[in-house]
C-alpha positions as MATLAB code, in Angstrom:
seq = 'MELMKPAIRVKITQVRSSIDCPRRQRDTLRALGLRRRMHVVEKEVNPAILGMLRVVSHLVKIERVS';
ca = [
       0.000    0.000    0.000;
       1.469    3.343   -1.041;
       1.327    6.323    1.238;
       0.209    9.462   -0.515;
       2.410   12.503   -0.078;
       0.566   15.586    1.119;
      -0.045   17.938   -1.787;
       2.019   21.103   -1.856;
      -0.176   24.193   -1.832;
       0.778   27.694   -2.949;
      -0.828   31.072   -2.398;
      -0.888   33.105   -5.611;
      -1.394   36.884   -5.460;
      -1.840   39.016   -8.564;
       0.438   42.017   -7.980;
       0.400   43.633  -11.437;
      -2.464   44.539  -13.716;
      -3.277   42.513  -16.812;
      -4.047   45.664  -18.807;
      -1.903   45.790  -21.955;
      -0.789   42.155  -21.516;
      -1.131   39.625  -24.316;
      -4.460   37.794  -24.442;
      -2.781   34.495  -23.526;
      -1.527   35.934  -20.234;
      -4.932   37.425  -19.371;
      -6.564   34.065  -20.084;
      -3.992   32.306  -17.903;
      -4.691   34.655  -14.976;
      -8.415   33.970  -15.371;
      -7.783   30.198  -15.482;
      -5.856   30.493  -12.209;
      -8.893   32.227  -10.695;
      -7.333   35.691  -10.474;
      -9.652   38.562  -11.353;
      -7.950   41.776  -10.232;
      -4.841   43.167   -8.550;
      -4.243   41.926   -5.004;
      -6.655   39.015   -5.516;
      -5.393   35.857   -3.776;
      -6.084   32.193   -4.539;
      -4.676   28.945   -3.157;
      -3.878   26.062   -5.502;
      -2.354   22.605   -5.232;
       0.862   22.351   -7.216;
       0.815   20.125  -10.299;
       2.520   20.347  -13.700;
      -0.361   22.310  -15.241;
      -0.331   24.947  -12.485;
       3.465   25.232  -12.689;
       3.226   25.899  -16.430;
       0.582   28.580  -15.893;
       2.687   30.252  -13.211;
       5.688   30.322  -15.540;
       3.613   32.185  -18.169;
       2.495   34.914  -15.729;
       5.402   34.918  -13.258;
       5.994   38.647  -13.806;
       2.392   39.451  -12.790;
       2.038   37.322   -9.647;
       3.656   36.633   -6.275;
       3.873   32.995   -5.198;
       4.144   31.816   -1.591;
       4.174   28.284   -0.241;
       1.380   27.503    2.209;
       2.425   25.334    5.145;
];
């Protein structure tokens, strides 16, 4: 029987506006659940989320949740 590792969670805060950003970046912010500056969401880390964060890394702040 395998023991499941606890999922790593991150807190994502949008710190810069999406105005004048390419459409792909705006869509990625929306897919992450971010709607406006200073909006915060918590997500479990997986390859899809990591790819999204790489696309918008200059617009968000990422913190690990313990």
